[in-house]
C-alpha positions in Angstrom: -65.6 30.4 38.6 -65.8 33.6 36.7 -68.8 34.1 34.6 -68.7 36.2 31.4 -70.1 39.7 31.8 -73.5 40.4 30.5 -73.5 43.2 27.9 -74.9 46.4 29.3 -76.8 49.1 27.4 -73.8 51.3 26.7 -71.4 48.5 25.5 -70.7 48.3 21.8 -72.0 45.2 20.2 -70.9 43.6 17.0 -73.3 44.1 14.1 -73.2 41.3 11.5 -71.9 42.8 8.2 -74.1 42.2 5.2 -72.8 42.2 1.7 -74.0 45.2 -0.1 -74.1 45.7 -3.8 -74.9 48.9 -5.4 -76.3 49.1 -8.9 -74.2 51.1 -11.3 -75.7 54.5 -12.3 -74.0 54.1 -15.7 -76.2 52.0 -18.0 -73.5 51.6 -20.6 -71.2 48.7 -20.8 -68.0 48.8 -18.8 -65.0 50.0 -20.6 -67.0 52.0 -23.1 -66.8 55.8 -22.5 -68.6 58.4 -24.6 -66.1 61.0 -25.9 -68.9 63.6 -26.2 -71.1 64.7 -23.3 -74.6 63.5 -23.0 -76.0 67.1 -23.0 -76.1 67.4 -26.8 -78.5 70.3 -26.5 -76.2 72.7 -24.7 -74.5 74.2 -27.8 -77.9 75.1 -29.2 -79.2 76.6 -26.0 -76.0 78.5 -25.2 -75.8 79.7 -28.8 -79.4 80.9 -28.7 -78.7 83.3 -25.8 -76.2 85.5 -27.6 -78.3 85.2 -30.8 -81.3 86.7 -29.0 -79.1 89.5 -27.5 -77.9 90.3 -31.1 -81.4 90.4 -32.4 -82.5 92.7 -29.6 -79.5 95.0 -30.3 -80.5 95.0 -34.0 -83.9 96.5 -33.0 -82.4 99.5 -31.3 -83.2 102.8 -32.9 -81.1 103.5 -36.1 -79.7 106.8 -34.7 -78.4 105.1 -31.6 -76.8 102.2 -33.6 -75.2 104.8 -36.0 -73.7 106.8 -33.1 -72.4 103.7 -31.3 -71.1 101.7 -34.3 -70.6 104.4 -37.0 -72.2 102.0 -39.6 -75.5 102.8 -41.2 -76.1 99.1 -41.8 -75.4 98.0 -38.2 -78.9 96.7 -37.8 -78.6 94.3 -40.8 -75.2 93.1 -39.6 -76.4 92.4 -36.1 -79.4 90.5 -37.4 -77.2 88.3 -39.6 -74.8 87.7 -36.8 -77.6 86.6 -34.6 -78.9 84.3 -37.3 -75.4 82.8 -37.8 -74.8 82.2 -34.1 -78.2 80.6 -33.6 -77.8 78.3 -36.6 -74.2 77.4 -35.7 -75.3 76.5 -32.1 -78.1 74.1 -33.2 -75.9 72.6 -36.0 -73.3 71.8 -33.3 -76.1 70.2 -31.2 -77.2 68.1 -34.1 -73.6 66.9 -34.8 -73.2 66.0 -31.1 -76.5 64.1 -31.2 -75.4 62.3 -34.3 -72.0 61.3 -32.9 -73.5 60.0 -29.6 -76.1 57.8 -31.2 -76.3 54.2 -30.2 -75.2 51.9 -33.0 -76.5 48.3 -33.0 -73.9 45.6 -32.5 -72.8 43.9 -35.8 -74.8 40.8 -36.7 -72.9 37.5 -36.1 -73.1 35.2 -39.1 -74.0 31.6 -38.1 -72.9 30.1 -41.4 -69.1 29.7 -40.6 -69.9 27.9 -37.3 -72.1 25.3 -39.0 -69.3 24.4 -41.4 -66.9 23.4 -38.6 -65.8 19.8 -38.8 -67.7 17.5 -36.5 -65.6 15.1 -34.4 -67.0 11.6 -34.1 -67.2 10.0 -30.6 -64.7 7.3 -29.9 -65.9 4.0 -31.3 -68.0 5.5 -34.0 -67.1 5.3 -37.7 -65.3 8.3 -39.1 -67.1 9.9 -42.1 -65.2 9.7 -45.3 -64.6 12.9 -47.3 -66.5 11.4 -50.3 -69.7 11.1 -48.0 -69.9 14.9 -47.5 
């Protein structure tokens, strides 16, 4: 009689498969996708960088600004442009934060459910409309 071979060290062996479940990295409910990215702060930060550059350019010597731009009031214009870009970036961040806020689910009113007609079990007397 032939006996089954004993497995040797190099023979592949079957490993029992376990069921694996991975937790979702997305804490939101399924089927609900945010239209706006979660990095609400990015417009403000990325708007601040050019604003700082404009403010630095506005501090250049007046003679240099006059020779480059040809405008005697270039410093004032660059300062205001920096202010505008800075404020616009952070206003955009505030709008994104407002639009991505979590709203509570609407409250369910329990009153309509309590007014539903109650069915009597078989063999019990049916209530008359005048008893209600």
